[in-house]
N, C-alpha and C positions, 0 to 999 in steps of 0.2 A: 242746873244740871242738863246736859245735852241728851238727845234721844239715845245716842250710842251707848251711854253709860249703863242703861238698863237692858241692853240686848242679851238674849240668851243665844245658845248655839243654834237653835232652830230658827230664831229670828234672823241670825246672820245668813243662814242658808237662803231664806226667803229674800233677803236684801240682795244677795249675790245673784239669785235667779232673775230678779227684777233688773239689776244692772246689766246682765248679759242680754236680756230681751231688748232693753232700750238701746244698747250698743248695736244689736243686730238690725233693729228696725230704724234707728236714727230718729226716733220719735217717742215721747212719753205717751202720747195718745195711742199710737199703734201698739206699743208694748202693753199698755194697760188693757186694751181691747183683747189681746191674745192671752193675757193673764187673768182676765175677768175681774178687773179692779178699776177704780177711777184713775184718771190721769193725775189727780192731786195726790192720791195715795202712792202711785208709782214714783212721783217726784219726791215725796216725803221719804220713801224707802232709799232712794239713791242718795239723798242728802244725809240720811242717817249713816249710810255706808261711808260716805266721804268724811263725815265727822269721826267715825270709828278709825279710819285710815289716816286721818289728818292730811288729806290730799284731795285735789280737784280731779275728778275722773272724766268730766265732760266740759266741753266748751258749749255754752247754750246761746242760741239766738231765737228770734221770734219764729223762724221758719224751720230750724233743724238743730239737733244736738249732735255733736261729733266728739269722739274720744280725744282727750288730751294725751300727751306723750305718756304721762303716768298711767292714764286709763288704758291705753293700748298695751302697755307692759303688763298691767294687772289682768287684762282680759284673758290671756291664754292660761295663766295659772289658775285664775278663778274658774274658768270653764272646766279645767281638768278636775279641780277640787269638787265642784258641783256634780260633775260626771261620776266621779268616784263615789260620792255620797249616794247617788241613784243606784249605782252598781251594788253598793253595800246593802241597800234596801232589798235589791233583788236576791242577793246572796242569802240574807236572813229569811226572806220569804220562800226561798228555793223555787222561785217562779221564773223559769228561763224564758217564758213568753214575753217578759218585760225587758229583755236584754236590749240595751240601747247605748249610744255613744260612739266615739271614734275607735277604730281598730287599725293600727298601723303595723304592717307586716313587710318584712324583707326576705328575699330568697334568691338563690342563684338562678341565672337566666333559664337554663335548660330544664331543671326540675320545676321551676315556676311556670314556664310556658306549658309544660306537659301536664301538670297536675294542679298547681296552685290557682291558676286563672279560673278554671272550671269550679274548683272547690270554693273559691271566694264568691263566685257568682251564685252558686247554689246556696251557700251560707247566707248571703245577703237576701236571697229570696225567702229563706226560712225565717230570718230575723230582719225585717224591713226597717227597723228603727236603728240599726247599726250602720254607721257611715264608715266604710272600709277603704283603705288605700294599700296598694301593693307596689313595692319598689323591687324590680328585678335587677340585680347587679351582681357581678362576680367579684367585686371588691369587698374588702372587709368593712362592715358597717358597725360603727360604735353606737350601740343601741341607746345609751343614755344621752350621748351628745346629740344624736339625730332624732331623738324623741320616738323611737320605735318601741312597740309593745312586745313584739316577738320576731325572732329570726329563725328561718328554717335553714339548716346547714347540713352539708354532706361531707363525711370523712372524719378524720381525727381532729378532735377539738384541742385548741390551745388552752393552756392553763389560764384561768381568769376567775374573776369574782362572779361571773354569770352563772345562773342556774340552768341546767340542761335536763331535758326529758327525751329519751330515745323513743322515737315513734315509728321507726321502720329500718329496714336493711336493704342494701343493694349490693351488687358485686361488680367487679371489673370483668369485662368480656373482651377477648381478642378476636377480631373478625376482619374479613375482607370480602369483596364482591367476587362472584364467580368469574367475572370478566378479568379481574386482576389475577386470580389464581390460575386461570387457564394457561397463562404464559409465564408463570412464576416458577422459581426453583422449588424443590421439595422442602417441606417444613414439617419435621417430625419431632424436633427438640427445640427448646427455647434458644439454644445457641445458633440454630439455623437462621435466626432473624438477621444475622449479620449479612446474609445474602439477599435480603429483601428491602424494599422501600417501605418505610413506615411514616405514618402521619402522626405528628406530635401535637397534642393539645397542651398549650403552655400554661393553662390553668391547673393542670395536673402538677402537684408539688414536685415530683421527681422528674418531670418533663420527659427526657428521652432515656431515663433509667427505669426500666419496667420490672416490677417484681414478679417472681415465679416461685413455685414450690417444686424443687427437684430432689428426688430421693429423700423426701421428708424434711428437707432443709430449705430455708428461704435464700433465694439468690436473685441478684439484680443483674439484668442484661441491658447493656447500653446499646441502643438501637440507632441506626442511621436514618436521618430524615431529610428529604428534599423539600418538604412542605410542613410549615408550622402554622398553627392558628390558635387564638386564645378563646375558643368557644367549642363546646362539645357538639353543638348542632352543626357547626361548620366542619368539624373533623368527620362527623358522620356523613355529611354531604360529599366530602372528598372521597371517602371510602366507597360510597355508592357510585361515584364516577369512575371507580377502578384505579384510583391514584395510589393505592397502597394499603397497608395493614394498619388498623387503628386499635388502640386500647381505650375503652370507654365504659362508662357505667351501663349496666344491663338495661336500665329503664330507657336509655337512649335508642337502643337498637332491638328491643324485644319484638316489635312488629316486623322489622326487616328480617330478623332471623326466622321467625315463624313463616314468613311468606317467601323465603328463599332469595331475597335481594342481597342478603349478606350471609356469610357462612362462618360459624364459630370455629376457631382454631385453637389447638393445644389445650383442649378442655381439661385434660388430666393434670395440667401444670398451672392453670390459672384458678381463680376463685377467691382472690383476696376480697374481703368484705368491706363495705362502706356503710357506716352507721349514719342514719338520718336522725337529726336531733331538732327539737324545738328549744330555742334559747331565750331566756328571759333575764332582764336586769334583776339582780338580787335585792336591790334597794327599792323596788317598786311593788306595790300591792298587786297581786295577780288577780285581776278582775274576772268576774264570771264569764264575760264575753271572750276573754283571751283563753280561759280554760276550755270553754265550749268549742272555740275555733280549733284549738290544738287537737281536741278529741275528734273533731270533724275531719281534719287533715289526716290524722293517724289512721282513720278508717280508709282513706283514699290510697294510702301508700303501704298499707300492711301486707299487700300481696306481692310487693316488689322483692326480688331476690337477686 
């Protein structure tokens, strides 16, 4: 009878922890030292795991051990499984001080740069055993395919199997610089935009078709643009240079409006809201670290309007 035949679930967790440590250090001796066991026991654990899996996980030499192709493929999934087990223990104990493991987050560039970078840094300070990564991109990210734990998204959500939690709200703001307005035609109604130069953010779904509320009814005004850009930060920068009128999320220009660098326009006709959601894969256990991070971000964006 082999060792693996008598293994319990708890035994398997210990074997996998040993496997991961040997893979990380490239040495049974170093791994054993970190795990407070003998090198002989570490080697025994790895061999038991190999018997259980009926696969060779390491290439062994007198100087170093390296992962086999099978071992390399097993490493990532094993790491996540052990990580999830540790999170499960934290959940049961309700002890957030023990939060640990990887946290993979994606968010759009502009919201991420303004709020998520600082939030992630502060979150990491509070929970130093969490290893976080943030991918800022305006493209659609497939969370399952790309191994993300959570996505922060702004605007209307597409139908999907993903789970969503609304964590904040923002609104669209129409604005321009005093420099542009000083020499521009009158702007009293949305229809007057036909006489103006507008800056179009091509990440905006409707691009140059801007929505307004006119006499209680929704209406889309098609604007003329000499300059298009696929980034809200770039659209804001062009507006600050006096190159035209921009329609952009309120969080992009709140400071500029407060300090007079930009002027809000047609406030009685705008105000379409943008929901901010945290999105999770429905097939993945929502770990304590993800829940805590989403709560943390929700506090950072709850003041947005």
